[in-house]
N, C-alpha and C positions, 0 to 999 in steps of 0.2 A: 756923313748923306744924313742925314735927320729919318724919322719916323715915319714911317707909313700907315697909311688907313687897312692893306693888307698886316703892317704887326700888332693894329688897333683891334682887329677882327674879324675885319670884312675884306672879304676877297671878293674886288671887280670881277676879275677873269673869268673865276669860278659861277659867277652869276652869270656872266654874258656865255659861259659853255653852256649852262642848264639849259641857257635858253634856246640856243641852238638846238640841243637834244630833241627839248619839246614843241617844238614848232611842226614840225610832220604829223604829230599826232592830234596839235592842237585842229591844223587844217583839214584834216578828215572831219571836222563836223561842219565847216562851211557849206554853206548854201547859195545858191544866186542870187539871195538879199543881203551879203556883204558883198562889202564896197570898199572895204580897208585891210591891212597884211599886218601880219604877227607884228609886235614890236611899235607900232604909230602910240599916241598919246593918248588917242581916243580909238573904242571899236567904229565904225560904221553900218549900221542896220537899214536896209532898204525897207520901211514899211508897205506891206502890200494893201496897199488901203484897196483894191478892188476885190479882195476877197470878201470885204465885211459892208454890209451898210451900216452899222451904228456902233464902231469895233470902242471896246474898254482895253486899256491895257490894267493887268494885274500885276502886282510886284512881292516879293517876302525875301529878305535875308535870314539868313542862318546859319549854326557851325554844327559838329558831331560833341560837341563836349566833351569827358573823360576817356569816351569810346580811344580818342585818340593813345590813352594810356595806356593800354593793349596793341595800337599799332606799334608803339618806342618798345615794347617790353617781346614780342615776336618778331619786328623787323618786318611786318605787313603792311606796305604803305597804300596798295594799289586801290584798295577796297575803300579805303577811307574818304578818296574823290568819291566813288560811287554813289559812296553813304550819304557825302553833298547833295551833291544835284536829285538822288532820288526825294531825298526830304525834301528840298525846294522846291520839286514837281510837284508833289503831290500837295503842299499847300498849299498853292495854287490851284489846283485840280480841285480843291475844297468849292473852288467858287465857279466853277465848270471851263479856267479857260486852259488852255496849251501852250507850252511854251515856246516863244522865240526865241530867245537868248540865254545865256549865264555867264557871269564874272565873278572872279574867283578871288583870294588873296589870303598869300601862304606867309604868313612870319616865322623866322627860325631862326636860330642862334649864330650857327657856324654853318653853309652851304655845303649842302653835301648832293653831288649831283641824282645818286644815284634814287635815296628818299625822294627830291623832288621832282624828277621823271616817273619817277612810281603812283606818286600823287597826281601828276598833270594826268597822267597816262588812263587814272581813273575815272579823275575828270570828262575826260575824252572819250573813256568807251562809255557813260550814262549818257552820254550827251546825244552819243550817235543813238544809241538805243532809244535815248526820250526826242529823238529829231531837233534837239535842241543844238543850238551854235554855241560852240564856248569863245565866246567873242573879244576877252581882254581878262586880264589880271595883272594881279601884282606882288614880285618877288621881293619882302624886305627881309635883310639879311642884321640884324640886329644882337651883335656882341655882348653878352654878357644880361643881355635878360631874358634869356631863355636859358633853361640847363641844356649841359650836353646830351645829343641828340635827339631833342624834345622841337616840337613847333606847333603853329595854330593855324587854323584854317576858318574860311569863312566864305560863305559863298552869296549872290545877290543872283535871281532871276524875274526874268521878264516876259510877262505871256499876257496873249490876248483872248478874249472873248466877246461875243456879240453881244451887246446889248438886252435885247429880248431873252436870251440864254441863260444869264447870271442865275445860281444856286447859290441859295443864300436864306435857304430855311423859312423866309418869311411864311409859306402857305402850310408848315408841318400842323397836325389839328390832329387832337385826341383821335387813337383808331388806327393812327400809322404805325407801323412794324421800321425797325431797325434790324439790318442785316448788316451781319462782318464780316468782314472777308480777313482771311488769315495772315499774322503777320509772318517775318522768316526769322524772327527773336525779340531779340530786345529793341534794333531798330537802332535809335543815335538818342535814347534814355533810359535813364535809370542807375547807369554804370557807377555814378559814385557810391553807391548799395552794392549795385551787386559786384563790382571789387572788391571792396570793404569785406562782403562774407563770404563769396570764393576763394579771392588772392591770400588771403590771412591763411586757410586751408590746404589749397592748392598751388602749383604751379603752372603757367601757362600752357605747358607742355607736356600735362597729367592728362592723360585719355582716362576719360570718364566712359563707364558702359551703359550707365543709363540714358546717353547722351550720343554714346557710338559717334565720339570726337573729341579733341582734347578739351580745355577748357577754354584755349585759344581762338580755336574755331570757332567754338560756340558763340563764341562773344562776337566776333569779329564777324561774324555774318551778316552778309550786305543787306541795308536797307532797299526793302522794294519799292519801287514803283507800281502803281496802280493804273498807272496814265491807259497803257493798254486795253486795259478791260472797261474803263470808264467814259472815253470817250466816244465808243458810238452812241452812252446813252444821254448826251448831251444835246440839249434842246426837247429830249423826251421831257412832258410836264410832269411825271408820275414819280421821277429823283426830283425831291422835294431839300434833302440835304445831305452834304457830305461829309464828313469830320476824319480828320486825320488822327489818328490815337498817338500821339508823342507825351511830353510831359505833362501832368496832370493825367492820365488815364483814361479809361472808355467815359468813364460820367465825368470829368473835367473838361472834358473838349467836348463834348456833346452839349452839353451846357451852351459853346459858343454859338450854336445853330439853330437852338430850342426856343421859340420862343416866349415871354416871359409868362407865366400862367399854367405853364404848361411841364411834365419833367419825362424821362425816360425811366424805365421801371424794368432795369436790368432783371435778365436771368441766367445767372451765374455757372447753371451745370447745361446751359445750352449747346456749350464747347469744351475739348478736352481741354485742361490747360498742358501747354507743350510741357518737356521735358526739366528745360535749363530754370524755368520757375519755377519747376513745383519744385527743384536741388536748391535753386538760392535761399526759395521759404523755406525749408525743411533745416540748412544749414544754419539760417540767420535766424530760427524762431519768428520767423515774421510774422502776424497776423493779415487775417484777410484784408481789410480798410486798405493796410500799410501796402500792402502789393496793388492793392486795384488803381492805390490812386498814385504811385512811380512809375509802374512797368505798365507794356499795355498786354500784357497776359494772353496774349496768342491772335488779338484782333489788332490789325494795323489802321482797318478805315471798316467806315459805320457808312450805308447809305439810309435813307430814311425815306420809307415808299407808302402808296396805300394798301392796308391790309388786304385789298383784293389782288393785287397787283404783285403779291411775293413769288407767287410761281413762276409768274415771266420775270423777275429780273433774277432772281436764284438757276433759270432755265438758259438764259444770258452767259451766268456767271461759271456752268456747267461747261456751256457749250465755248468756253474761254480757258477749261483744262484748271479752272477755282473753285476752291471749295467753298461755302457761304454757309453760312448758319440765323437760324433765324433766334438770336441774340434779345430782344426784348420789344416794349411796347409803348406808348407815347400817350400820358395818362394826363386830365388835369393834377394840377400840385394840389395840396393840401391844405 
C-alpha cells in the first residue's frame, strides 16, 4: 500500500472532525440575513437594503501578529479569536461602519482539534458580542510549513455605513480636541518588542506584583471592541474623526485622519500609563519616543470633537461605564 496524505502530515479526517465541532459555535452568530449553512463554498448574506438610503460597504483585513507566540506558550487560544474580530471591528468603526459579517483563515501545521476549536469559539464569542455573523472561513493544514504547535490567523470583516454618516476626519479644524478611550493592554501591537523585553527576564507563568497577574495573562488581555460605546454617536456631526491606535502608536494613527496642515499636540501626562507598559519600558530601558511609536500606551481609540463639546462626549462615555481622557488638541502645523 502506498503512502497516504495522512502519512505526509495532513489528516483529512481530523480536519472534518474539527469542522463538525465548531459548527454549533459558528451558527450562534447567525441572524435572519444568513442564507447559507456552514461548509458551503461561499457564505450567503442578504443585504438589508430597506434599512439604508445610500449604503456604503466598508471592509478590512488583519491579523494579530506575534501575540500568537504568547498563545503558543500558554496554551490559551480562545482569546486570539476575540482579538482578531475586535481589531477588525474597530478598524471599520473609524469610518462609522457597523459590522455585518466576518470571515476567518487559520493556517496550521498539524490539525489539533482542541486548538482550532478554541480559536473559532473565540471568533464566535466576539462576533456575537459585536452583532456580526461569522459567515465563513478556511482551515488549511500545511504539514512542514509551521513549527509544531504553531499556526497563523487572519480575518476579513465587511460592514456598512450610511453615506451621509461616513466619518473621515475631513471637518477637523484647529481647536478641536482629542478624547482618548482606554485600552485593555497591548491589544494586538508591539508584541515583538514586548516579548523580547519581558520573556528574556520572565516566564509567561511568572506572577508580577505590579501587574496583579502573570506575564502571560497581561500579554493575552483581549483587544477591546469600542463598537458599543461609539455606535450611539454615529450620525452626530460633532464626532469628526476616529483613530484606532494600533501599530504606529497614538501619533502615527491619528495622522491618518487629520487633514494636511494640521497636527495633534498630545498631552502625554493626561492619563496614567498602565503598569504593563511601565514594566516594559523600565526593563527594556526604552525611550519615551520608542514606546509612543510602538505601543498604544493605554489609549486604544481616539475621537476628535469640537472643544466646546468635550463635556457631552465625556458624559456619554461615562454613561457607558468607560473612562475617557482629554489627551490633546488639534493645531496648525509649524
